[in-house]
Structure formats: structure tokens, C-alpha cells
C-alpha positions as CSV (number, residue, x, y, z in Angstrom):
1,M,-13.5,-44.4,30.3
2,K,-11.9,-40.8,31.3
3,R,-11.9,-38.0,28.4
4,R,-8.9,-36.0,27.5
5,S,-10.3,-32.0,27.6
6,T,-7.5,-30.5,25.8
7,L,-9.8,-27.8,24.1
8,A,-11.2,-26.4,27.3
9,A,-7.6,-25.5,28.3
10,I,-7.1,-23.7,24.9
11,G,-10.6,-21.6,25.6
12,G,-9.2,-20.3,28.6
13,Y,-6.8,-18.6,26.8
14,Q,-9.7,-17.1,24.1
15,P,-9.6,-13.4,25.4
16,F,-5.9,-13.2,25.4
17,L,-5.7,-14.2,21.8
18,F,-8.4,-12.2,20.6
19,A,-6.9,-9.3,22.1
20,V,-3.4,-10.4,20.7
21,G,-5.1,-10.9,17.1
22,M,-6.9,-7.1,17.2
23,Y,-3.4,-5.4,18.4
24,F,-1.2,-6.7,15.3
25,T,-4.7,-6.5,12.9
26,A,-4.5,-2.7,14.0
27,L,-0.5,-2.5,13.6
28,F,-1.2,-3.7,10.4
29,F,-3.9,-1.8,8.9
30,S,-2.4,1.4,11.1
31,I,1.3,1.2,9.5
32,F,-0.6,1.5,5.8
33,V,-2.8,4.5,6.8
34,C,0.2,6.3,8.5
35,S,2.5,5.8,5.2
36,A,-0.1,7.0,3.2
37,I,-0.8,10.3,5.0
38,F,2.9,10.4,5.3
39,H,3.4,10.2,1.4
40,A,0.4,12.6,0.6
41,I,2.0,15.2,2.5
42,N,5.4,14.8,1.7
43,T,4.7,14.9,-2.0
44,P,8.3,15.9,-3.7
45,S,7.2,19.3,-5.9
46,K,9.2,19.0,-9.7
47,S,11.3,21.9,-9.9
48,V,11.3,24.1,-13.1
49,A,14.0,22.2,-14.8
50,D,12.5,18.9,-14.3
51,K,9.4,19.7,-16.2
52,E,11.5,21.5,-19.3
53,S,13.6,18.1,-19.5
54,T,10.1,16.4,-19.3
55,A,9.0,18.1,-21.9
56,S,11.9,18.1,-24.1
57,K,11.4,14.1,-24.0
58,T,7.8,14.1,-25.6
59,A,8.0,12.3,-29.0
60,S,6.7,13.9,-31.9
61,I,3.9,11.9,-33.5
62,D,3.2,11.9,-37.3
63,N,-0.5,12.6,-37.7
64,S,-1.0,10.6,-40.7
65,Q,-0.7,7.4,-39.0
66,Q,-3.4,6.3,-36.4
67,V,-2.1,6.0,-32.7
68,L,-3.5,3.7,-30.4
69,L,-0.9,3.9,-27.4
70,T,2.2,5.8,-26.1
71,V,4.4,5.0,-23.3
72,A,6.8,7.5,-22.1
73,K,9.8,6.6,-20.0
């Protein structure tokens, strides 16, 4: 009986498939690293008007009640 060896043909592509897999893995991680560096450098600075409008939006809290959590919108 003659055995069919289909896995031997796939084994010849192993170095190529490994290189392609490593390329896409490096590309995938580099997108996240570069975008993180970009967003860290280009953080938008808030102007004085934005800070004043944020301060005016804060709610006053009655001190007679216990507050567990406040959420700002």
C-alpha cells in the first residue's frame, strides 16, 4: 500500500509561514505601540475657558448626607 504524504509538502512551507506570522505579529504590535506614543505626545491641552466651564459644572454636595460616589458628566 502506498501512503499519501500531504503533510510533508506542508512542512516545506514552515519557514515561510513562520516568517509571515512573525511579520504580521510585529505589525500588529507596532500599530499599538506607535499609536500609544502618538497619543502620549499629542495630548490636547485644555484652555483656561475649558477649565472654568468644568469648574462651573461641579455640583454642590450637601454635607449632612453621606456621599459614596459622584459621577461627573
